[in-house]
N, CA, C and O of each residue as an XYZ file, in Angstrom:
656
protein
N     -21.001    176.902     30.308
C     -20.001    176.416     31.216
C     -19.541    176.627     31.969
O     -18.633    177.449     31.844
N     -19.792    176.097     33.194
C     -18.920    176.209     34.691
C     -17.868    176.705     34.651
O     -17.485    176.533     33.494
N     -16.742    177.501     35.474
C     -15.653    177.758     35.986
C     -15.389    176.498     37.168
O     -15.881    176.699     38.278
N     -14.907    175.687     37.027
C     -14.539    174.723     38.158
C     -13.418    175.849     39.412
O     -12.714    176.779     39.019
N     -13.512    175.541     40.441
C     -13.052    176.292     41.750
C     -12.029    175.675     41.419
O     -12.285    174.486     41.610
N     -11.299    175.750     41.140
C      -9.314    175.318     41.188
C      -9.397    176.480     40.541
O      -9.273    177.518     41.191
N      -9.680    176.534     38.769
C      -9.603    177.666     38.086
C      -9.693    179.225     38.599
O      -8.995    180.236     38.679
N     -10.674    178.871     38.816
C     -11.014    180.569     40.156
C     -10.025    181.068     40.373
O      -9.417    181.984     39.818
N      -9.720    180.124     41.681
C      -8.844    180.308     42.741
C      -7.553    180.901     42.069
O      -6.913    181.948     42.174
N      -7.465    179.705     41.302
C      -5.416    180.571     40.434
C      -5.754    181.406     40.104
O      -4.958    182.318     40.330
N      -7.004    181.841     39.390
C      -7.362    183.336     38.690
C      -7.038    184.679     39.512
O      -6.365    185.667     39.217
N      -8.039    184.212     41.069
C      -7.953    185.024     42.215
C      -6.343    185.318     42.399
O      -5.777    186.409     42.463
N      -5.854    184.148     42.454
C      -4.154    184.200     43.091
C      -3.509    185.066     42.100
O      -2.305    185.001     42.347
N      -3.770    186.090     40.786
C      -3.389    186.734     40.313
C      -3.860    188.070     40.519
O      -3.301    189.060     40.047
N      -4.725    188.089     41.113
C      -5.610    189.399     41.159
C      -4.709    190.214     42.689
O      -4.864    189.802     43.839
N      -4.017    191.122     42.392
C      -2.979    191.732     44.038
C      -4.450    192.164     44.655
O      -5.505    192.388     44.062
N      -4.127    192.198     46.091
C      -4.785    192.955     46.567
C      -4.407    193.274     48.243
O      -3.826    192.557     49.057
N      -5.013    194.704     48.393
C      -4.295    195.052     49.858
C      -4.734    194.028     51.024
O      -5.840    193.504     50.893
N      -4.066    193.747     51.994
C      -3.992    192.777     52.990
C      -4.846    194.155     54.234
O      -4.752    195.359     54.473
N      -5.471    193.199     54.600
C      -6.625    194.330     55.659
C      -6.350    193.275     56.873
O      -5.995    192.127     56.605
N      -6.521    193.697     58.170
C      -7.267    193.019     59.477
C      -8.495    193.459     59.457
O      -8.546    194.605     59.012
N      -9.659    192.957     59.800
C     -11.097    193.105     60.261
C     -10.935    193.218     61.543
O     -10.131    192.477     62.110
N     -11.608    194.091     62.189
C     -11.587    193.711     63.667
C     -13.176    194.575     63.962
O     -13.783    195.555     63.529
N     -13.361    193.381     65.082
C     -15.123    194.311     65.781
C     -14.769    193.942     67.341
O     -13.838    193.265     67.776
N     -16.132    194.811     68.232
C     -15.850    194.334     69.770
C     -17.123    194.986     69.933
O     -17.188    196.178     69.636
N     -18.100    194.415     70.342
C     -19.294    194.343     70.499
C     -19.890    193.269     71.896
O     -19.154    192.782     72.755
N     -21.664    193.066     71.788
C     -22.004    192.374     72.810
C     -21.487    191.009     72.486
O     -22.071    190.062     73.014
N     -20.541    190.788     71.745
C     -20.054    188.860     71.597
C     -18.795    189.171     71.812
O     -18.183    188.132     71.564
N     -17.804    190.241     72.225
C     -16.334    190.475     72.427
C     -15.682    190.799     70.996
O     -16.109    191.096     69.880
N     -14.472    190.596     71.576
C     -13.627    191.178     70.053
C     -13.069    190.311     69.722
O     -12.501    189.512     70.467
N     -13.127    190.254     67.798
C     -12.739    189.754     66.827
C     -11.971    189.863     66.232
O     -11.550    191.004     66.040
N     -11.489    189.001     65.743
C     -10.520    189.807     64.203
C     -10.225    188.451     63.130
O      -9.905    187.282     63.346
N     -10.441    189.058     62.164
C      -9.862    188.216     60.559
C      -8.993    189.090     59.913
O      -9.057    190.314     60.028
N      -7.798    188.202     58.917
C      -7.628    188.959     57.613
C      -8.252    188.343     56.288
O      -8.369    187.194     55.863
N      -8.704    189.979     55.680
C      -9.361    189.783     54.484
C      -8.330    190.801     53.233
O      -7.651    191.780     53.543
N      -8.473    190.240     51.866
C      -8.315    190.726     51.128
C      -9.163    191.359     50.416
O      -8.996    192.437     49.845
N     -10.276    190.563     50.444
C     -12.066    190.909     49.855
C     -12.607    192.345     50.209
O     -13.814    192.568     50.306
N     -11.546    193.393     50.414
C     -12.474    194.883     50.791
C     -12.100    195.588     49.354
O     -11.133    195.561     48.593
N     -13.619    196.354     49.397
C     -13.452    197.409     48.361
C     -14.170    198.786     48.588
O     -15.178    198.831     49.294
N     -13.766    199.670     48.120
C     -15.029    200.936     48.242
C     -16.123    200.702     47.468
O     -16.045    200.078     46.409
N     -17.401    201.261     48.016
C     -18.542    201.129     46.822
C     -18.726    202.470     46.608
O     -18.532    202.870     45.460
N     -19.084    203.322     47.521
C     -19.695    204.579     47.670
C     -19.396    205.597     48.205
O     -19.761    205.401     49.364
N     -18.836    206.887     48.144
C     -18.366    207.680     48.719
C     -19.478    208.725     49.401
O     -19.195    209.510     50.306
N     -20.800    208.583     48.792
C     -22.196    208.978     49.219
C     -23.246    207.967     49.630
O     -23.991    207.369     48.853
N     -23.213    207.846     51.017
C     -22.073    207.759     52.053
C     -21.253    207.274     51.544
O     -21.182    206.856     50.389
N     -20.044    207.273     52.898
C     -18.602    206.485     52.576
C     -18.748    205.036     53.015
O     -18.649    204.726     54.203
N     -18.951    204.279     52.193
C     -18.984    202.683     52.167
C     -18.212    202.342     51.710
O     -17.615    202.833     50.752
N     -17.975    201.234     52.375
C     -17.509    199.806     51.542
C     -17.779    198.572     52.223
O     -18.235    198.361     53.347
N     -17.279    197.547     51.008
C     -17.750    195.996     51.497
C     -16.449    195.441     51.896
O     -15.311    195.794     51.589
N     -16.978    194.265     52.830
C     -15.992    193.058     52.904
C     -16.730    192.019     53.279
O     -17.721    191.881     53.996
N     -15.754    191.007     52.378
C     -16.269    189.531     52.332
C     -15.794    189.119     53.260
O     -14.635    189.400     53.565
N     -16.735    188.152     54.135
C     -16.046    187.146     55.151
C     -17.062    185.994     54.792
O     -18.149    186.083     54.222
N     -16.233    184.605     55.413
C     -16.675    183.436     54.985
C     -17.961    183.196     56.406
O     -17.805    183.447     57.601
N     -19.293    182.580     55.633
C     -20.129    182.110     56.460
C     -20.343    181.211     57.120
O     -21.405    180.917     57.668
N     -18.688    180.313     57.154
C     -18.717    179.064     58.512
C     -18.166    179.801     59.203
O     -17.669    180.878     58.874
N     -18.203    178.917     61.096
C     -17.526    179.520     61.577
C     -18.464    180.251     62.577
O     -19.647    180.398     62.272
N     -17.924    180.774     63.907
C     -18.112    181.418     64.448
C     -18.126    183.139     64.239
O     -19.128    183.838     64.388
N     -17.050    183.528     63.938
C     -17.084    184.964     63.385
C     -17.946    185.486     62.604
O     -18.373    186.580     62.974
N     -18.280    185.144     61.810
C     -19.578    185.493     60.921
C     -20.679    186.031     61.991
O     -20.980    187.216     62.130
N     -21.122    185.143     62.585
C     -22.102    185.297     63.892
C     -21.768    186.278     64.499
O     -22.588    187.153     64.776
N     -20.298    186.364     64.894
C     -20.240    187.884     66.075
C     -19.915    189.101     65.097
O     -20.580    190.082     65.430
N     -19.426    189.246     64.434
C     -19.591    190.360     63.365
C     -20.808    191.169     63.227
O     -21.021    192.377     63.324
N     -21.898    189.662     62.853
C     -23.063    190.589     62.689
C     -23.884    190.713     63.829
O     -24.950    191.328     63.823
N     -23.293    190.008     65.030
C     -24.078    190.639     65.950
C     -23.808    191.912     66.758
O     -24.631    192.611     67.349
N     -22.059    192.113     66.631
C     -21.583    193.090     67.395
C     -22.243    194.502     66.216
O     -22.425    195.655     66.609
N     -22.421    194.174     65.231
C     -23.163    195.340     64.328
C     -21.635    196.179     63.805
O     -21.943    197.288     63.368
N     -20.697    196.030     63.766
C     -19.678    197.298     63.946
C     -18.089    196.417     63.229
O     -17.761    195.235     63.116
N     -17.595    197.420     62.961
C     -15.823    197.059     62.600
C     -14.947    197.523     62.212
O     -15.076    198.726     61.982
N     -13.746    196.973     61.947
C     -13.255    198.572     61.744
C     -12.064    197.940     60.483
O     -11.685    196.769     60.465
N     -11.766    198.650     59.823
C     -10.740    197.831     58.168
C      -9.116    198.704     58.552
O      -8.689    199.807     58.209
N      -8.540    197.609     59.401
C      -6.810    198.316     59.290
C      -6.306    197.716     58.205
O      -6.293    196.507     57.978
N      -5.742    198.898     57.300
C      -5.262    198.264     55.975
C      -3.583    198.383     56.493
O      -2.995    199.452     56.659
N      -3.135    197.344     56.647
C      -1.587    196.757     57.113
C      -1.078    197.430     55.974
O      -1.481    197.712     54.846
N       0.549    197.685     57.055
C       1.923    198.274     55.955
C       2.458    197.055     55.382
O       1.590    196.194     55.244
N       3.556    196.734     55.025
C       4.435    195.817     54.308
C       4.956    195.119     55.792
O       5.116    193.918     56.007
N       5.150    196.167     56.666
C       5.798    195.614     58.537
C       4.673    194.721     59.164
O       4.756    194.278     60.309
N       3.625    194.493     58.336
C       2.225    193.943     59.461
C       2.256    192.672     59.224
O       1.354    191.990     59.710
N       3.349    191.999     58.378
C       2.828    190.607     58.054
C       2.818    189.512     59.190
O       2.392    188.388     58.924
N       3.233    189.789     60.319
C       3.050    188.673     61.207
C       1.697    188.890     61.953
O       1.181    187.965     62.580
N       1.066    190.272     61.866
C      -0.219    190.304     62.536
C      -1.297    189.785     61.373
O      -2.420    189.334     61.599
N      -0.755    189.940     60.251
C      -1.584    189.065     59.060
C      -1.765    187.920     59.195
O      -2.831    187.322     59.056
N      -0.720    187.490     59.486
C      -0.336    185.838     59.853
C      -0.984    185.355     61.164
O      -1.346    184.205     61.414
N      -1.049    186.250     61.818
C      -1.771    186.021     63.064
C      -3.536    186.030     63.321
O      -4.291    185.366     64.031
N      -3.698    187.029     62.447
C      -5.324    187.027     62.226
C      -6.393    186.288     61.105
O      -7.611    186.285     60.927
N      -5.065    185.595     60.391
C      -5.405    184.815     59.259
C      -5.941    183.199     60.062
O      -6.889    182.603     59.550
N      -5.520    182.843     60.819
C      -5.705    181.764     61.645
C      -7.544    181.599     61.942
O      -8.320    182.482     62.307
N      -7.835    180.140     61.628
C      -9.632    180.195     61.867
C      -9.410    179.723     63.233
O     -10.568    179.481     63.573
N      -8.661    179.432     64.248
C      -9.023    179.288     65.284
C      -9.381    180.570     66.001
O      -8.771    181.639     65.978
N     -10.885    180.137     66.868
C     -11.051    181.193     67.921
C     -11.591    180.671     69.436
O     -12.694    180.746     69.977
N     -10.484    180.189     69.802
C     -10.576    180.190     71.384
C     -10.248    181.536     71.719
O      -9.455    182.230     71.083
N     -11.228    182.076     73.295
C     -10.567    183.021     73.726
C      -8.980    183.311     73.550
O      -8.375    184.149     72.882
N      -8.531    182.224     74.465
C      -6.827    182.394     74.323
C      -6.505    183.009     73.478
O      -5.843    184.006     73.768
N      -6.801    182.738     72.006
C      -5.794    182.945     70.560
C      -6.393    184.072     70.436
O      -5.403    184.698     70.058
N      -7.457    185.068     70.451
C      -8.411    185.956     70.407
C      -7.085    186.967     70.646
O      -6.593    187.753     69.837
N      -6.649    186.665     72.107
C      -6.514    187.588     72.980
C      -5.035    187.734     72.566
O      -4.627    188.895     72.531
N      -4.072    186.656     72.213
C      -2.699    186.388     72.159
C      -2.741    187.103     70.908
O      -1.853    187.926     70.685
N      -3.648    186.902     70.064
C      -4.030    187.765     68.307
C      -3.438    189.545     68.576
O      -2.501    190.326     68.411
N      -4.609    189.402     69.023
C      -4.390    191.304     69.820
C      -3.250    191.654     70.903
O      -3.032    192.856     71.048
N      -2.594    190.873     71.580
C      -1.344    191.051     72.375
C      -0.325    191.245     71.257
O       0.813    191.574     71.591
N      -0.574    191.099     70.137
C       1.081    190.949     69.265
C       0.905    192.915     68.859
O       2.012    193.445     68.765
N       0.155    193.522     68.724
C      -0.283    194.919     68.480
C      -0.619    195.772     69.297
O      -1.065    195.388     70.378
N      -0.508    197.088     69.032
C      -0.783    198.130     69.795
C      -2.293    198.534     69.237
O      -2.266    199.067     68.127
N      -3.586    198.367     69.819
C      -4.808    199.275     69.338
C      -5.215    200.124     70.177
O      -4.936    200.306     71.362
N      -6.070    200.760     69.296
C      -6.593    202.065     69.868
C      -8.694    202.001     69.335
O      -9.180    201.352     68.409
N      -9.134    202.544     69.928
C     -10.652    202.464     69.121
C     -11.130    204.285     68.673
O     -10.793    205.392     69.092
N     -11.734    203.953     67.993
C     -12.691    205.849     67.242
C     -13.467    205.395     67.829
O     -13.324    204.757     68.872
N     -14.925    205.764     66.983
C     -15.734    206.162     67.546
C     -17.006    204.347     67.895
O     -17.903    204.294     68.736
N     -16.648    203.361     67.072
C     -17.301    201.786     66.960
C     -17.025    201.384     68.196
O     -17.929    201.028     68.952
N     -15.709    201.389     68.566
C     -15.171    200.866     69.709
C     -14.516    199.633     69.293
O     -13.866    198.965     70.097
N     -14.674    199.269     67.944
C     -14.027    198.346     67.233
C     -12.298    198.237     67.413
O     -11.839    199.196     66.791
N     -11.486    197.654     67.858
C     -10.015    197.465     67.696
C      -9.724    198.540     66.250
O     -10.363    198.341     65.217
N      -8.755    199.598     66.344
C      -8.139    200.360     65.399
C      -6.439    199.745     65.430
O      -6.186    199.523     66.614
N      -5.849    199.580     65.006
C      -4.542    198.826     64.642
C      -3.730    199.931     64.797
O      -3.235    200.288     63.728
N      -3.355    200.735     65.954
C      -2.489    201.708     65.969
C      -1.104    202.404     65.007
O      -0.394    203.410     65.003
N      -1.229    201.525     64.480
C       0.295    201.930     63.552
C      -0.318    201.649     62.183
O       0.342    202.092     61.243
N      -1.748    200.830     61.793
C      -1.775    200.980     60.353
C      -2.002    201.981     59.524
O      -2.435    203.063     59.920
N      -1.711    201.700     58.193
C      -1.995    202.537     56.988
C      -2.884    203.683     57.287
O      -2.822    204.902     57.440
N      -3.769    202.678     57.297
C      -5.027    203.338     57.572
C      -6.022    202.687     58.319
O      -5.934    201.478     58.108
N      -7.121    203.014     59.263
C      -8.105    202.480     60.049
C      -9.590    202.849     59.774
O     -10.012    203.687     60.571
N     -10.596    202.381     58.731
C     -11.495    202.784     58.899
C     -12.906    201.922     59.441
O     -13.388    200.938     58.881
N     -13.400    202.570     60.656
C     -14.336    202.469     61.688
C     -15.676    202.788     60.863
O     -16.065    203.768     60.227
N     -16.383    201.100     61.256
C     -17.479    201.281     60.104
C     -18.903    200.585     61.203
O     -18.809    199.924     62.238
N     -19.842    200.947     60.641
C     -20.867    200.485     61.201
C     -21.764    199.430     59.844
O     -22.221    199.694     58.732
N     -21.692    198.454     60.508
C     -22.497    197.566     59.209
C     -24.160    197.943     59.009
O     -25.057    197.950     59.851
N     -24.200    198.291     57.366
C     -25.531    198.754     56.885
C     -26.007    197.837     56.236
O     -27.111    198.170     55.806
N     -25.695    196.732     55.918
C     -26.259    195.863     54.862
C     -25.262    194.502     54.755
O     -24.033    194.491     54.828
N     -26.147    193.393     54.564
C     -25.280    191.982     54.392
C     -26.336    191.293     53.443
O     -27.557    191.159     53.520
N     -25.219    190.841     52.355
C     -26.130    190.194     51.436
C     -25.283    188.427     51.304
O     -24.052    188.431     51.279
N     -25.783    187.496     51.253
C     -25.276    186.494     51.685
C     -24.713    185.584     50.089
O     -25.779    185.359     49.515
N     -23.802    185.133     49.391
C     -23.623    185.140     48.491
C     -22.734    183.934     48.472
O     -21.746    184.014     49.202
N     -22.907    182.708     47.703
C     -22.380    181.573     48.015
C     -21.779    181.390     49.390
O     -22.603    181.580     50.284
N     -20.539    181.065     49.807
C     -19.836    180.691     50.812
C     -19.888    182.045     51.832
O     -19.708    181.807     53.026
N     -20.058    183.052     51.543
C     -19.391    183.817     52.177
C     -20.571    185.144     52.450
O     -21.534    185.209     51.686
N     -20.452    185.946     53.328
C     -21.351    187.035     53.558
C     -20.536    188.338     53.306
O     -19.425    188.668     53.720
N     -21.926    189.336     52.050
C     -20.678    190.799     51.511
C     -21.514    191.626     53.382
O     -22.436    191.405     54.168
N     -20.427    192.537     53.186
C     -20.965    192.944     54.508
C     -20.600    194.546     53.860
O     -19.468    195.024     53.798
N     -21.738    195.141     53.455
C     -22.077    196.314     53.302
C     -21.690    197.536     54.680
O     -22.352    197.494     55.716
N     -20.596    198.527     54.497
C     -20.214    199.033     56.080
C     -20.127    200.813     55.874
O     -19.343    201.469     55.187
N     -20.964    201.147     56.529
C     -20.876    202.834     56.323
C     -19.670    203.411     57.335
O     -19.640    203.250     58.555
N     -18.937    203.941     56.728
C     -17.565    204.651     57.257
C     -18.190    205.593     58.326
O     -18.993    206.480     58.038
N     -17.610    205.238     59.994
C     -18.292    206.023     60.480
C     -16.995    207.128     61.077
O     -17.256    208.285     61.410
N     -15.830    206.640     61.126
C     -14.668    207.638     61.380
C     -13.178    206.733     60.259
O     -13.052    205.523     60.068
N     -12.241    207.925     59.704
C     -11.024    207.711     59.423
C      -9.904    208.040     60.204
O      -9.874    209.126     60.783
N      -8.971    207.228     60.293
C      -7.540    207.712     60.565
C      -6.480    207.079     59.750
O      -6.433    205.863     59.566
N      -5.528    208.026     59.206
C      -4.849    208.184     58.552
C      -3.587    207.797     59.275
O      -3.501    208.243     60.419
N      -2.443    206.949     58.774
C      -1.415    206.590     59.831
C      -0.414    207.090     58.463
O      -0.710    207.469     57.330
N       0.960    206.878     59.203
C       2.119    207.141     58.349
C       1.819    206.737     56.696
O       0.822    206.058     56.449
N       2.569    207.106     55.772
C       3.057    206.998     54.922
C       4.049    205.663     54.824
O       5.190    205.762     55.276
N       3.726    204.767     54.397
C       4.654    203.343     54.537
C       4.230    202.407     52.884
O       3.255    202.512     52.141
N       5.519    201.490     52.811
C       4.882    201.021     51.971
C       3.324    199.869     52.531
O       3.285    199.484     53.700
N       2.266    199.493     51.590
C       1.007    198.584     51.433
C       1.802    197.311     51.749
O       2.967    197.100     51.413
N       0.930    196.421     52.507
C       0.959    195.260     52.561
C      -0.104    194.638     51.317
O      -1.327    194.622     51.453
N       0.699    194.080     49.954
C      -0.491    193.404     49.547
C      -0.425    191.447     49.014
O       0.524    190.665     48.950
N      -1.513    191.325     48.805
C      -1.089    189.545     48.458
C      -1.126    188.990     47.170
O      -2.207    188.783     46.619
N      -0.056    188.729     46.635
C      -0.511    188.283     44.998
C       0.441    187.239     44.851
O       1.616    187.273     45.217
N      -0.363    185.989     44.091
C       0.232    184.514     44.098
C       0.597    184.087     44.893
O       1.700    183.541     44.896
N      -0.430    184.176     46.236
C      -0.243    183.553     46.909
C       0.976    183.887     48.113
O       0.998    183.030     48.996
N       1.800    184.799     48.241
C       2.411    185.478     49.032
C       2.237    186.788     49.108
O       1.399    187.362     48.413
N       3.423    187.733     50.418
C       2.433    188.934     50.460
C       3.961    189.733     50.063
O       5.062    189.312     50.417
N       3.715    190.968     49.250
C       4.481    191.861     48.803
C       4.585    193.704     49.183
O       3.559    194.378     49.089
N       5.370    194.086     49.428
C       5.522    195.435     49.709
C       5.337    196.472     48.734
O       6.336    196.566     48.021
N       4.521    197.203     48.469
C       4.415    198.434     47.212
C       4.101    199.799     47.676
O       3.270    200.164     48.508
N       4.973    200.507     46.936
C       4.782    202.025     47.100
C       5.246    202.532     48.148
O       5.964    202.053     49.026
N       4.667    203.827     47.976
C       5.635    205.008     48.858
C       7.059    204.575     48.964
O       7.877    205.284     49.550
């Protein structure tokens, strides 16, 4: 029996997840999107995975840039999350998104949110295409730990702050 898309989406809405802004910079320029489908794979070598929609320009941009930064958001970053969640990729929209916060770079040149709970600067090591998404396996090149604060999670289609 096949599980229908609506039931699966409702089930996943009940799975609380950290909210992250995934950024990149390289030959295709700066770009970013909000993601909750991020998790650790292994610590040797330090690797995580990021799932992103295959449709649209961002997928190709990230693949061509070959690098990304996972910015783990604090409870105070809801506006940043909402800004990067938009599907519009017009150049002025991208610049407006990045203008809403302070950014720095670590090793790869990808934008790292200055006050993120954690910034994980990565090189994309492998990509697996699964249905509507690309699963990016990312080797961590640098870690920046920010100040401890409540984390931003997404649960039941809404934001919540947890911890600290």
